[in-house]
N, C-alpha and C positions, 0 to 999 in steps of 0.2 A: 451595315446591320439594319439601318432604318429602311433601306430599300427592300431588304428581305422581309421585314415585318409588313410593309405595304403590300408586297406581292402575295405574301401568305394570306393577308386579310382579303385581298382580291380573290384569291383562290377559294377561301372559305365562303365568300359571298357567292361565287360561282357554283359551289357545291349546293348552297342553299337554294339557289335559283333552279338548278337542275332538279333538286328534290321537289320544288314547287311545281315544275313542269310535269313531273311524274305523277303528282297527285291530281292534276287537272287534265290529264291526257284523255279522259273519257268524254270530255266536252268538246264540241266543235266550235272553234273560234276563228272567225275570218277577220283578218286584219288587212286593211288596204294601205299600201304605202302612200306617203304624201306624193302629190302630183309631180313635184319637181325632184323627188329623190330617186336616184338610180336604183334599179333592182339588183341586189347582190346575186351573183351566180350561185347555183345550187352546189353544195359540197357533198360529195359522196361519202357515205358512212364507211366505205372501205379505205378512205384516205386518212392518213394521220393528221391530228390537229396541228396547226402551225404554232408549236410552243416556242417560247423565247429561248435563245441559246444561253441565257444567263444561268450559270451553274447553281447559284443560290436558289433560283426558281425551280430548277430540276430537283434539288435536294428536298425543297419544301413539298414537292409533289410526291416523291417516291420513298423518302427515308422514313423509317419508323424508329423511335427511340428503343434501344435494347434494354430489357429489364436489368436493373442494377445487379441482381443476383447472378445473371449470366456473365456479366462483365467480371464480377468477383471470382466466380468459379474458373473462368478462363485464366485470370491472373494467377490464382493460387495453383492451378494445374501447371502453368508455365514454370513457376518456381520449383514445384515438386518434380517435374520432369528433369529440369536442370540439375537439381540435387541428386536425383537418382542416377543420372549419367555420371556425375562426379564421384558418387559413392561407388559405382561399379568400376570406375577407373582407379579407385584407391585414394582419391583426393578427399580425405575425410574432412579437413578444415573447410574446403570450398563447399563440400556437400552440406556441412552443418550450417554454413552461411545461407545457402539456398533454402534449406528446410526452415531456418529461422525466418527468412523473408516470407515464406509461404504461410507460416503460422501468424506472423504479424499482419499480413494481408487479411487473413481470415478473421482475426480479432478486430482489425480496423473496419471491416465490412459492416459490422453491426448486426449480422444475422446469426441466429443460433445454428449450430451444426445440423440440427434436425429440421431446419426450415425447408430443405430441399434434399432429396435422396442423393443427388450428385455431390452436394457439399458434405453430407454425412459420410459418404464413401471416401472423399478426400481426407476428411478428418481422421477416419479409421486408418487410412494409409499413412498419414503423417504420424499418428500415434505409434503405429507399428515400427516405422523406421527410426523415429526419435528414441524409442525405447529399446532398440536393438542392442545386443551385447557390445558390439564394436563401438558404436557411438556412445553408449553408456560409459564404457571404459575411458573414452576420450573426454567426456564431459565430467566424469566423476559421479559418485553416488549422490542420490538426493539427500538434502540436509537432514530430513527426518531419519533416513535409513543409516546415514553415516555415523560411525562411532566417533566420539569426541577424540581429537588427536592427542596422543600421549607425548610426554617429555622423557628424554633418557634419564635414567637414574644415575646420579653422580658417583655412587659407590662402584659402578662398573668401570668408571674411568680411573679411579684412584686406588682401588684395592689390589689391582694386579700390577701396580708399578714396581719396577726394580730401581731403587733409589741409591744414590751415592751416600757415603758417610755424612752424618749430620754436622752442622757448623758448631764446633765446641763453644764458641762465644755465646750461643743461645742457651747453652746448658745453665750457665750462671744466672741468666735472666729468669729462666723457668724455675730454677730452684728457689730464687728469692720470691717469685710470684706465689709459689706453693705455700710459703710461710704466711703471706699476708691476705690471700683471698679465701673466701669461704668455699668449701666443697664438701659434698656428702657422698662422693665416690672416692675410693682410695687412689688418688692421682699419684703418678710417679714419673720420673724422667730417666730413661735409659737410652741406649743407642737406638733401639727401634723407634721409640717415641721421638727422639731427637731428629731422626731422619725425616719424619713427616712434619715435625715442627719447622725444620729448615725448608721443606718443600712448600709449606704454606706461606713462606716469606718471599718466594719467587713470584714473578708476575702471573704465571699460570695458576699456581696454587693459591695465591692471594685472591684471584678473581673467583675461584670456587668458594672460598671461605666467605668473601664479602657478599656474594650472591645469596648464600644461605642465611647469613646473619641479617641481611636486609629483609628477607622474607620471613624470618622468625618473628618479626614484630606482629605479623597477622595472627599468629597462633600461640605465641609463647605463654600468654596469660592463661589461655584455656588449657594448654598442655600441663603447665605447672599445677593448675587447680586439680586436674584429673589425677596426675601422679600423686599428689598429696592425698587425695581422697582414697586412692588405692594403696597408700602406705609404702611407696617405693621411692628411691632417691630422686631428687629433682634433677640431678645432673644427667640422668638418663635421657634428657631432652636432646643431648648431643648425638645420640644415635640417629635421631630424625634428621639432624643437621648433616651427618655423614651419609645416611642412606638416600635422602631425597632432596636435600636443600629446602625442605619444607614445601615441596611441590606435590599437591594431592594427585596430580595427573602423571606423576613419575612412574615409569614402567621399566623394569630391568630386563636384561637379555633373557633371563630365566623365567620372566613372566610375573615377578613380584610387583605389586602395585601399591601406590599411595604413599603418604608421608612416612609410614612405618614399614613399607615394603613387605607386606604380607604376601606369601604364596596363597593360592586359592584354598588348598586343603587346610593350611594352618588357620586361615581366616575363618573357615567354616567351624572350626573347633571353638572359636570365640564369638560365634553368632554374627559374623560379617557376611551377610547374604549377598548373592550376586545373581543377576538375571540378564536377559537381553537388554533391559532398560537401565538397571541400576547396579553399581558395584560398591558395596559399603566399605571396601578397603580404601576407597578414595574419599570417604566421609571423614574429615579431620577429627571430629570428636568421637565418633563411634570407633574409629581405628585406634585412637589414643587410648580409649578405655580398654580395648582388646589388648593392645600392646602392654599396658600396665599390668593387666591380669596375667599375661603370659610371662612377664618379668617375675612376678610374684611366684608363679608356679615353678619357674626355672630356679629361682633362689631356694625354694623349698627342696628342690632336687639336688642342687650342687653346693649351696651354702657359701658361694664365693661370687662376687659381682663380675670379676674378670671372666670366670667360666660361664656366667650367665650371658655375658655379651658374646662370647664365642659360640655358645649354644644357640643364641638368637640368630647368629649369622649362618651357621652350618647345620643346625638341628641338634637337639639334645642327644639323639642316638649316636651321632658322629663323635661328640665330645665324650659321652659315656664309654664308647668303645676305645677311644684314645687313652682314657684314664685306665681302663681295664687292661689294655695292651701294654702300657708302660709302667703302671703302678704309681703314676704321679697325678695327683688332683691339684695341679698348679699350672696356670696358663703359661707362665714363662718357661717352665720346664718342658711343657708340651711343644711350645714354639721352638725351643732349642733342639728338641729331638725330631722336629718336623713331623710330628704325629698328627697334625691337623692340616686341612687344605691350605694352600698358599694364601688365598684370599682371607681366610679366617686368621692366619698368623699375622696378617697385616691389619686386620679389622680392629682389634683392641687398641693397638698403638694409634691408629687413626682417630678413634674416639677420644683417647686421652689428649692427643695433640690438639684436636678441635676444641676440647674443653678449655685447655690452657689459653688458646688464642681468643676464644669467645669471652673469657673472663677479664681479659685486659687487651683488647684489640690494638690499642695505640702502641703498646709495648713491642708489637711485632709489625708495625707499619701498616696495619689494616684499618681502613676507614669504613665506618658503618653508618647507614642511614635507615634505621628500621622503619618498615611500613607500619601503618596503623591498622588495628583490627577493623574488620568490616562492620559497619553498623547495619544490621539487618533485622527483619522480622519474618515470621512464617505465615504463609497462606495454606490453609488446609483444603485439599481438593479430593473430591470423590469421583472425578471423571478425568480421563486423559486430556491434556491440553498441550498445544504446541507452544514452545518458548517464544516463537515469533509473535504469537497472539498475546502472550503475557507481556512482552515488551511493549506492544502496541497499546494494550489496555492500561498498563501501569505507567507509561511514559518513561520507561527505563531502557538501558542499553542492553542488547542481546548478550554481548560479551560479559557484561557485569553479572547478568543472570547465570551464565555458565560458571563464572568464578565463584559465585555464591552457592552453587549446587554442583560441586566437582564430582559427586558420586553418580550424577545423572549421565549415562553414557550416550543418550540420544538427545535430539532436540524436541522430544515430546515426553511427557511424564507417563509413568506406568498406569495401567488400569487397576488400581487397588484403592481400597477405601481409606480415607483420611491420610492421603499422601501429603507430606509437608514440603512445600516449595519455598525456598528463601528468596526474598525480594529486598531491595534497599529499604532502610527504615523510612517510614512515612508513605510508602507506595501502595499499601494495602487498600486504603480508602479509595484512591483513584482507580485502582484495578476493579474493585467491587462495583463502582459506579458505571464504568464503561463496559465491563464484561456482561452486564445484565442485558445488553441489546443483542448479544450473540447467542443463538440457540445452543444449548449445551451439546447437542449431537453434532454441532459444527465446530467445536473447539479445536479439532485437529485438522480442519480443512478450510477455515476462513481466517481472514486477517481483518484488522481495523486500520483505516487510513484517514487522517485528518486532511481535509482539502486545503491546499495552499493557495496563496494569492495568484490569481490568473489561471489556475489549473482547471481542466475540464475532465468530464467523465472519460472521454476517449484517451486522455493522457494517463489517467489512472488505469484504465483497461490495458493499455499498452505496457505500462510498468509492471503489472502483475500477470500479464499474459492471459487475460480473460476477456470476455466480450462485454460490451457496454450493456447489452440486454441482461446479462447475468447480474451485473451490479445493480441495475435498476430493479430487477426482481427481488434481490436480497434486501433492498432498502425500501421496497414498496413505492418506487418513484414512477411517475408518468414518463412515457417515452420522450426523450430529448429534454428532460427537465434540467433546469439550471440549478446547480447546487452551490450554495454560498460558501465563502471562505470560512474555514474553521469547522465545517460540518464533518462529523465523524461517520465515515462510511463503513458498512460491512462489505468486505470484498471476498467473494468465493474464490478459493484456489484449489489446487489439487488435493484429493483426499489422501489420508494416511495410507502408505503402501505396506504390503506384507512382503518381506524379503525372503527369497529362497536361499538357505544356507546349507552348504555341504559340511557336515561336522564329522571329524574323525574321532572315534571313541577312544578315550584315554583309559589308562589303568585305573581301576576302582570305580569307573562310571557305571551308573545304573540308569534305566529308563526314567524312573521318578526323578533322579537328580538332574538328568539332562532336560527333562520337561520343565522342571522348576527354573532352570537357568534361562531357557528360551521362552518362558511364559506360554507354554502350550500344555496340552494334557497328554498323559501316557497313552490314552486311547488314540489320539491323533498320531503320535509317533509310531504306534503299531500299524495304524492304517496306512500311513504314508510310506512305510518301509516293509509292509507285509511281514510283521513280526508277531510272535506269540510269547507270552510271559513277560517278565521284567528283566531278563538277562539278555545281554548283547555282547558280541565278541569284541575284544580289544582290537583296535585297528580298523574296525568296520566303518564304512562311510554312511552316515545317515542323511536323509533328505528331510530338512526341517523348514517349515514356513514360519520363520522367526517374526515375532511382533504381532502374531495373530491374536494373542491374548485370549486364546480359548475360543475365538469366534470364527475368524476367516480360515477356511480350509480349501484345499484343492478339490478337484472334481470328485464328488461322492454323491451318488443318488440316494434318495430316501428308499426305504425298504419297499414301499408301495410302488415306487417307480421302477424298481429292479424287477418286479414280477413281469414275466413276459406277457401275461394276459392283461396287465393293467394298462389302460389308455394313457397317453401322454396328455397332461393337463396344461392349458395355458394359464399361467399364474398372473393374477391381477396385481397392480402396484400396492393395493391395500394389504396384501399378504407377504410383502417383501421381507419382513423381519424373520420369517421362518427359515429353517436350515434345509439344505438339499433341495431347493426348488428347481423347477424346469420351466423354460419359457420357449414357446414355439414362435419363431420369427415370422412376422407379418410382412406383406409386401410394402416396400418403402421404408421399413425400419433399418436403422444402422446400429453399430455397436455403441456409438455415442448416445443415441436416443434411448437404447435399452439400459445402458449404464445409468443414465439420469433417472429413469423410472425406479430402479432398485437402489439408487444412491451408492453406487460403487464405481470403481475406476474401470476404464477400458482395459488397462493392463490386467486387472483382476479377472475380467471376463475372458481374456485370452488365456490366462493361466489356468482357469477352470475348464477351458474348452480347447484342448491341444490341436484339434483338427483345423482351427483357424490359422495355424501357422503355415499350413500348406495350401490353403485356398481362401477365397473371400466369402463373406457372409452371404447366405442365400435365403430367400423366403422359404419357409417350411423347415429350416434347421431347428433342432431342439437344443437349446443352450442350458447348461447347468449353472445355476445362480448360487454362488456361495458368498456369505457376508460374515 
């Protein structure tokens, strides 16, 4: 290495010498050699210079350092080509690895995607293939788009069981229990109840009961308070035990949801709203209030709590018709005559057996460790926010936030005024202090990250799959700045996506009702599906851009742009908030650079401009910009 430096220095000196000769070439200078010095032979300019055979010397003369962006592009292109080859061969796992390596290289390179048109083109290609349907199916839906996973409803497992005769030894225990425990429902022990009482002492049945009784500790105080306020029996709490095991995310095979397993239509009767973002059936207190009022209405209709429970399970019309058909307004007679659905015939005995076990678990060999109610407080929001950012800003766990907000179907809050988000007690102050550094319009697309010991900006960029330059810009940092441990960084990430949903129209659906559910407008539904009026045929498939919250829409030009005589206008970034804008692509622009100007995603640009699915972006193209 030392020899190379010396030779390079000599070469540099030679260059300077030649430059000096060139500057004085107009002057005649006669130099006489010393008398004793031999005269060197003349060297023809046609002959090559006698260079040293040393390879290091040759490299020093002819090599030029390649621009780092060229090296980066070549590396990214190599991984992209490999991924494309694997993708075409059907090797999706290998293709995903190669595409991930390409993205990592791009992020590690430190260049923005619009720093060079070649890099921008690669970014567009990567965005396209990573967002493809096949890879998306392999990767799963984005966290913001994905609906919160549901749990199976226990009632589906136990209400359809065909059980052997009950253990007669339990009958005496149950009868003695009825004498000494308080109950405000008319509990009884007959063969049907005894069958389920026996089942709940088996390992399988005991596990079901214990799971529900453990979880009841989170909600029992609230449920009993609401039932008392609405003037209905406290023992109706055991319907929630049987229906859902007190799981707010429980969903039955029929689509009933929440602790009280409301069907959507019944929930709407009691003001349990649902949309693309929120389903109040999973809100424990709102659903309990609705259930208590429904119990009260059913009792006013039937005047018997067993019939109330049967009607809660199968619907009041089913029970009313069974009574009219048989002439018996008595549940046990209806059960004997099999006038009710099988699940309903088992439903009331299940509730009574659950109540007996819950009032004295030890008597039936059931061990209970009730969970404690969650200690929480509410944050009132007037702007959508990603739960990941809430967790970052408040120092809480994402899973805890989801448990505290079971009605929230997505990982982002809806765009409504004064939305209440529950956080662990004591977290509000920390949240308010930290969220102040994030611009409100970035609440669904930025994260916060506290620098850890020894961590660097490239480490953070790699973790969040963004560029170092983007992090520096979001935090007003100088290039290659050293960030101290504990520093809270703004981290730009992917913006909120609008998801295309294919919705099959159900009986009773109207366009206003569907629009409310998916947080879009009726006008958007009409426009997307070429409809007129508010009526839509049952079974029809609607195209819905769910999550647009009334803003983001597919390709729709403004009226002025639709006129054939109207010239196409190039829209400046200052006007990007308007709807239905158009942008004429300039030479060197990429989808990434245009998306940055309008603060939208590359995927949204592609969605609004279908022609991009069949060819690459070209200068002169007119893009529809929808936000």
